[in-house]
C-alpha positions in Angstrom: 8.9 -16.8 2.7 6.2 -16.7 5.3 4.7 -13.2 5.4 2.4 -12.0 8.1 -0.2 -9.3 7.2 -2.3 -7.1 9.4 -4.5 -4.1 8.9 -7.3 -2.2 10.5 -10.1 -0.6 8.5 -7.8 2.2 7.2 -5.5 -0.4 5.6 -8.0 -3.1 4.8 -8.2 -2.4 1.0 -4.4 -2.2 0.6 -3.9 -5.3 2.7 -6.0 -7.3 0.3 -4.1 -5.9 -2.7 -0.8 -6.8 -1.1 -2.0 -10.2 0.0 -3.1 -11.1 -3.5 0.1 -9.7 -5.0 2.3 -11.7 -2.6 0.4 -14.9 -3.2 0.9 -14.4 -6.9 4.7 -14.1 -6.2 4.7 -17.5 -4.4 4.7 -16.3 -0.8 2.7 -18.0 1.9 0.6 -15.5 3.9 -0.6 -15.5 7.5 -3.5 -13.0 7.6 -4.0 -11.5 11.0 -7.0 -9.4 9.9 -9.0 -7.3 9.6 -11.3 -9.5 7.6 -13.8 -6.8 6.7 -14.2 -3.1 6.8 -15.3 -1.9 10.2 -14.5 1.7 11.1 -14.8 0.8 14.8 -11.9 -1.6 14.8 -8.6 -0.8 16.4 -5.1 -1.3 14.8 -3.5 -2.8 17.9 -6.0 -5.7 17.8 -4.5 -6.9 14.5 -0.9 -5.5 14.6 0.0 -6.8 18.1 -0.8 -10.5 17.2 1.2 -10.1 14.0 4.1 -8.6 16.0 4.0 -11.4 18.6 4.1 -14.0 15.8 7.0 -12.2 14.1 8.9 -12.0 17.4 8.2 -15.7 17.9 9.5 -16.5 14.4 6.2 -18.0 13.2 6.5 -15.5 10.3 9.6 -14.4 8.6 8.6 -10.8 7.9 5.6 -8.7 8.7 3.6 -6.0 6.9 1.2 -3.9 8.9 -1.1 -1.3 7.4 -3.4 1.3 9.0 -4.6 4.6 7.7 -1.3 6.4 8.0 1.0 3.6 9.0 2.0 5.5 12.1 -0.2 3.7 14.6 0.8 0.3 13.2 4.5 1.2 13.6 4.0 2.6 17.2 2.1 -0.5 18.3 4.4 -3.1 16.6 7.5 -1.6 18.2 6.2 -2.2 21.7 6.8 -6.0 21.1 10.3 -7.1 22.0 12.2 -8.3 18.9 10.1 -6.3 16.4 11.8 -3.6 14.4 9.0 -1.9 12.5 9.1 1.3 10.5 6.7 3.4 8.4 8.2 3.4 5.0 7.3 5.6 2.1 10.3 5.4 -0.2 12.2 2.7 -2.0 15.6 3.4 -0.4 14.3 3.1 3.1 12.4 -0.1 2.3 15.6 -2.0 1.6 18.1 0.0 3.6 16.0 -0.5 6.8 16.5 -4.3 6.4 20.2 -4.1 5.3 21.4 -1.8 8.0 18.8 -2.0 10.8 17.5 -5.5 10.4 13.9 -4.2 9.9 11.5 -7.0 10.1 8.1 -5.3 9.8 7.1 -2.9 7.1 4.4 -0.4 8.0 2.4 1.3 5.3 -0.4 3.9 5.2 -3.4 2.6 3.4 -4.8 6.1 2.9 -1.5 7.7 1.8 0.2 5.4 -0.6 -1.0 4.0 -4.0 -1.3 0.3 -4.6 1.5 0.1 -7.2 3.9 2.1 -5.0 3.1 -0.1 -2.1 3.9 -3.2 -4.1 7.3 -1.8 -5.0 8.1 -1.1 -1.4 7.0 -4.5 -0.4 9.3 -6.1 -3.0 12.3 -4.0 -1.9 11.6 -4.9 1.7 11.3 -8.6 1.1 14.3 -8.9 -1.2 16.6 -7.1 1.2 18.8 -8.9 3.7 20.6 -7.7 6.8 24.3 -7.2 6.0 25.5 -8.1 9.5 28.3 -5.5 9.2 30.0 -4.8 12.5 28.8 -1.2 12.7 25.2 -2.3 12.2 25.5 -5.2 14.7 26.9 -2.7 17.2 24.0 -0.3 16.8 21.4 -3.1 16.8 22.8 -4.4 20.2 22.3 -0.9 21.6 18.7 -1.0 20.5 18.2 -4.5 21.8 19.6 -3.5 25.2 16.6 -1.2 25.6 14.3 -4.2 25.4 15.7 -5.8 28.5 
């Protein structure tokens, strides 16, 4: 699976942990930055290019990390075709994909531990959209807002 990663300074350390973990699991990574710790950088500068790549299907799934995960989620959801959510629990990590076709996981680099983040990433990546009629119906209503 081609995974896109992006983080600002608040998520930089966790992004590197997740990147190395995913590579060890056999995934190919597209790294959208940040490439160093700079407390003057801005999450949209990294998250939006990832979101555009995800919407254009250059990557299969995205993971965006900022200090809290909130800003990354807000920015990513401005791009048509991206369904991003800040996730802090195992159930939502897989249920968001299964029911809502979540394609970007957002994490808070300052609020979640490395091992917990790895577990959420695994649940997110293993999950598949069910395509159930009720989920398709709801997703179409959300997609109508993007037009």
